[in-house]
KEGUVEX-496720 format. One line per field, with one value per residue (C-alpha): residue number from 1; x, y, z. Coordinates in steps of 0.5 Angstrom, whole numbers, m for minus. Layout:
N
n: [NUM; ...]
east: [X; ...]
north: [Y; ...]
up: [Z; ...]
END
This chain:
115
n: [1; 2; 3; 4; 5; 6; 7; 8; 9; 10; 11; 12; 13; 14; 15; 16; 17; 18; 19; 20; 21; 22; 23; 24; 25; 26; 27; 28; 29; 30; 31; 32; 33; 34; 35; 36; 37; 38; 39; 40; 41; 42; 43; 44; 45; 46; 47; 48; 49; 50; 51; 52; 53; 54; 55; 56; 57; 58; 59; 60; 61; 62; 63; 64; 65; 66; 67; 68; 69; 70; 71; 72; 73; 74; 75; 76; 77; 78; 79; 80; 81; 82; 83; 84; 85; 86; 87; 88; 89; 90; 91; 92; 93; 94; 95; 96; 97; 98; 99; 100; 101; 102; 103; 104; 105; 106; 107; 108; 109; 110; 111; 112; 113; 114; 115]
east: [m416; m418; m413; m414; m412; m408; m409; m406; m406; m406; m406; m400; m397; m399; m396; m390; m389; m390; m385; m380; m381; m380; m374; m371; m373; m369; m363; m363; m363; m356; m354; m355; m351; m345; m345; m344; m338; m334; m329; m324; m317; m315; m319; m315; m308; m301; m301; m309; m307; m304; m311; m315; m315; m317; m322; m325; m325; m329; m334; m335; m336; m341; m345; m345; m347; m353; m355; m355; m359; m364; m365; m366; m371; m375; m375; m377; m383; m385; m385; m389; m394; m395; m396; m401; m405; m405; m407; m413; m415; m415; m419; m424; m425; m426; m432; m435; m435; m438; m443; m445; m446; m450; m454; m455; m457; m462; m465; m466; m469; m474; m476; m477; m481; m485; m486]
north: [m276; m280; m284; m292; m292; m298; m305; m310; m317; m319; m327; m326; m322; m328; m333; m329; m329; m336; m338; m334; m338; m344; m342; m340; m347; m350; m345; m348; m355; m353; m350; m357; m360; m355; m357; m365; m363; m361; m367; m369; m367; m374; m375; m370; m374; m370; m367; m364; m361; m355; m353; m356; m349; m345; m350; m349; m342; m342; m347; m342; m336; m340; m342; m335; m333; m338; m336; m329; m331; m335; m328; m324; m329; m329; m321; m321; m326; m322; m315; m318; m321; m315; m311; m316; m316; m308; m308; m313; m309; m303; m306; m309; m302; m299; m304; m303; m295; m296; m301; m296; m291; m295; m297; m289; m288; m293; m291; m284; m286; m291; m285; m280; m285; m286; m279]
up: [59; 65; 69; 69; 77; 79; 79; 84; 83; 91; 89; 85; 91; 96; 91; 90; 98; 98; 93; 96; 103; 98; 95; 103; 104; 98; 100; 107; 104; 100; 107; 110; 104; 105; 112; 110; 105; 111; 112; 118; 117; 117; 110; 107; 108; 109; 102; 103; 110; 106; 102; 108; 111; 105; 103; 110; 110; 103; 106; 112; 107; 103; 109; 111; 104; 104; 111; 108; 102; 107; 111; 105; 102; 109; 109; 102; 103; 110; 106; 100; 104; 108; 102; 99; 106; 106; 99; 101; 107; 103; 98; 103; 106; 99; 98; 105; 104; 97; 99; 105; 100; 95; 101; 103; 96; 96; 102; 99; 92; 96; 101; 95; 91; 97; 98]
END
């Protein structure tokens, strides 16, 4: 039984890489909104001062998480994009090699027919 080989949808890889960057931009937008959620001590009032520190800590944790998400999405996008490029380069090289083989075969057939 002959193998089917493999088939990579390079356009889908490129689209996925772009989608990851779009998601990174969305996360960056949320990160900006989180920054706006931090309010001054005065806004909390006297009673709120007891929970403000915990809120600020949690807000910092959220910002850190969102920054990690941005970094992860950027890294994944770059890796998927590099994979798409590698597959495309390999496909181009195979096409070039097969084209050269066909040309050599055509040259042999024409030479044999002329002989």
